[in-house]
N, C-alpha and C positions, 0 to 999 in steps of 0.2 A: 519600807525604804529598801528600801533595798540598797597571665603568664608574662614576667617583665616584658615591656615593649622591646622589640628585637634589638634595638641599638642603645637602649638606656644602660649606662655603665654604673651609675651610682645609686645607692639606696636613698629612700626618702630621709630627710634630715631628722625627722622625729622617730622616737622609738615606739613601736606599736603598743598600745594600752598603757604605756608608762609603768612605773613601779607597781602601783596598786593593782592595775589590771592584770599584769602577768602573774603577780603573786596570787591573786584570786583564782586564776585558772589552775595554778598548781595546787592550791589548797583544796579546791573542789575536787580535783582529780584524786588527791590523796585520800579523801573520804570514800572513794569508790574503788580503790586498789584492793586486790585480794591481799590477805596477810603475807602470802608468799611473795607476791610481786613487790609489795612495799618493802619487805625485808631486804630483797635483793637490790632494789633501787637505792635504799639508804646505805647498804654496804658498799656499793660501787662508788657513790659520791664520797663516802668517808675514806675509802681506800685511795682515792686520787683527788685530793682537794684542789681547789682553785689556786693558781699561782698567787702567793701573797703579794707579789709586786704588781699585780694587775690593779689598776685604778678602777674602783667600783663606784658607779654613779648612785645606785640605790643603797640606802642604809641596810645593814644586816637585817634580814627578815626574821631571824630567830627560829626558822624551820628550814631544814636542809633542801627540801623540794622547792619551797618558795624562794629561797636564796638562789638556787640554781636557775630559776626561771628568768632572771634578768641578766645572767652572765653573758649571753650571746651578744647583747648590745654593747657590752664593754669589750668583748673579744674582737668585735669587728673594727674597733678603732686600732687594734694592733694588727689585725689581719683583714685589710680592706677587701681582699678577694672574696670574703664571706658576705659582704654587704648585699649582693643581689639575692642571696638565699632567703632574705627576710620577706620578700614580697613577690608579686607578679602583676605587672602593669598591663592589665587588659584594657584597651581603650574603650571609652564609652561608645556605644553603637556597634561594637564588635559582634560577630556571629559566634555562637558556641562552636560551630564547626571549624573556626579559625584558631581554636584554643591553643594548639600545640606551638604555633609560631611565637607565642609570647614567652616561651621558656626555652631559649636557645641553649644547647648543650655547652657552648663555650663559657657561659656565665652561670647558668643554672637559675633556679628560682625557688620559691618556698615549696612548690610541689616536689621538684626533684631533690631538694635538700632534705625534706622529710623522709623520702624513700631511701636516700643514700645513708642517712644517719641511722634509720631503723635497721638497715642491712648490717651496719657495723655493730649496733647494739645486740643483734641476734647472733653475731659471729663469735662463737665460743673460743676461737683461736685469737681474737683481737686482744690487745693488751688492756689491762685495767684502765690505763690512762685514756686510751682511745674510746673505750666503752663509756667512761665517765663523761668525756667530751661529747660523745654522741647523745647520751642521755640528756645533758644540759641543752643541746641543740634541739632535741625532739620536744622537750618541755616548752621551750621558747617558741619554736615554730608552730606548734599546735595552737598557741595563742595568736601569733601573727596572722595565720591563714584565716582566722575568724574575724579579723578587723576589716570591715568592708573597704576602707581606703587603702588597704594593702593588697587589694585585688582589683583596683580600678584606677584609671587616670584619664585626664581630659587635657593632655598637654600641660599638666600642672603638677607632675610628680606626686600623684595621689592626693591632690588637694593642698600640697605644701605651698603652692604659689598663689593660693586664693586667700587674700586677707579678709578677716571677718572681725566684727565687733561682737563680743560674747558677754551678755549681761552687762553692757556698759563699758567693758574693757576694750578700748579702741586699739586697732593694730598699729604696731610700730615697725618701721623698716630698719633692718640692721644687717650689714652696714648700708648706709644710704646708697641708692641706685642698684642694689643687689637683687631686688625683687623678692627678697626673703622677709616675710612679715611674721610677727607674733602678736596676737593669736592668728592662726590660719586654720583653714578647714580641717586639715589633717590633724593638727595638734589638739584641737578641741575633741576630736573623736578618740585620740589617744588618752587624754588626761582630763580635760575640763568637764566634759559631760559626766564622766564617772565621779569626779570630785563634787560636782554640783548635786547629784542625787544621793551621794553617800557622804556628805560633808561631816567630818568628825568621826567617821566610822573607820575602824582598822581594816586591814586586808582580811584578817580572819573573820571579823564580824560580818563583813560584806559577803565573804564566801559562804558563811553559814546561812545568811539570809537568802542568798540566791539558791543555795542547795535546798532550802525549805520551799522556796517559791516554785522551783521547777522540779520538785521531787517526782511528780507524776509523769514527767517527760524524760527524765534523765535515763531511765532504763531503756526506753525506746531509742534514744540517741545512741546508747552504747551498743545496741543490737544491730544498728545499721552497718553495712559494709564500709570499711575505711577506704573511700575513694577520694584521694586528695584533690583531684581535678574537680570533682563534684563540690567539695567543700569550698574551693576557690570560686567556682562559678556562683554558688549560693551567696558568698560574700559580695561578689561583683554585682549581682542583682540587687542586693540590699543597698549598695552604694548608689546605684542608679535611682532606686525608688525613694530612698530616705536621705542619704548623705547629700546628694545633689538635688534630688527631686523635691525635697522640702525646703530648699533655700527660698527666701522671699523674692529674690531676683534670679530668675532662671539663667543659667550659663549655657550659651550655645555649644554644640558639639562640633569641634573643628576636625579637619583632616588630621589624623594622627601623625606625629613626627617625634623624633628622638630629642630628649633634653638631658643634659648632664646636671644642670642646676637651673634655678629660677632666673638667673641672669641671662640664660640663653633665650628667654622671651624678648621680643623687641620692646622698645620703649613704649610704643603704642599699645602693644598687648598688655604690658604691665599696667599702663594707665587705664585701659578698659576694665581690667579686673578690679582696680582700686575704685573706679567710678561706680561699680555695681553697689558699693557701700552696703555690703551684706551685714545687716544688724540682726543677730540671733539672740533670742531670749526664750520666754516661756513656751511659745508655740513650737519652736524648733526643738527645744529640750524635751517637750512632751512627746514629740514624734520619735526622737532619737533614743531617749533613755530606755524604753522597753526593748529596742533592738540591741543596744549595748548589753543590757542585762542578760538577754537570751543568748547572745553570742558568747559571753563570758561563761555562762553555765554550760552551753553546748560544747565549747572548747574543752572545759574541764572534764565533762563526761566522756567525750571522745578520746581525750588524752589518756584517761584511766583505762578505757577499753584497749587502746593501743598497747600500753605497757602490760596489761594483764595478758594480752595475746603473746607477748614476747616471753613471759615467764609463766607458763601454764602450770 
């Protein structure tokens, strides 16, 4: 068992990987940190703890790195300017040569955010608070960039506007007329696919299982250069091939345009998406689950390599 589209201002409504997914990435990374890097990371987090007044969506994880992994999703509710840092909306059909336009400097994206926060983490003159915040961002964004639907869009906010039925759970629109459904394509990649293949398993149990399953490949992933644009493009291609490509009813690729929310779609566009009546079960899960598992393991391995490189 195991680059945002230039005019998009708001992040997808869902949190990439959900609580379990982000915790798994952090827990896999922790197993591959050098003792020196782990000691420094734990010291930084302990020296500048999370504001106790911040509302946390995920229950306490019981591990400092795992608990830090979900902080950025809570923090963006307080600091909405950080929302675009979680993703990069590369339109389906985009050319790799067009990559830079999807990460505008005014808003940033997950690629620039990872680079910026790593720079702070490496800055010995930065305050402990700034470095702790940067560490929490890096842990989180290393997970985000490996979620395929955080690197792709089809005028649907990374699949957030695509209603799906997942193992019999039919989508419900809330509020009515908003175009926002649950389940949707994005949310099942964040949470439901993971929960389906790891039902009843803890984040630590899943991290250990994935660490064993991908043991032969983790070292190779850690030795690859840390090129964030390459990681994002890799995720984008997986979204095209699997997240969209394995849908039973193929969704056309429209001319890209900016959306702030699913309600920006016209009534006819929302109706067309609903009429697709995407029913996802075993066939889709069997195609998606191996991708999700590998991306979680890869994110953890690469995160460990990043942090090890900061504290040699």
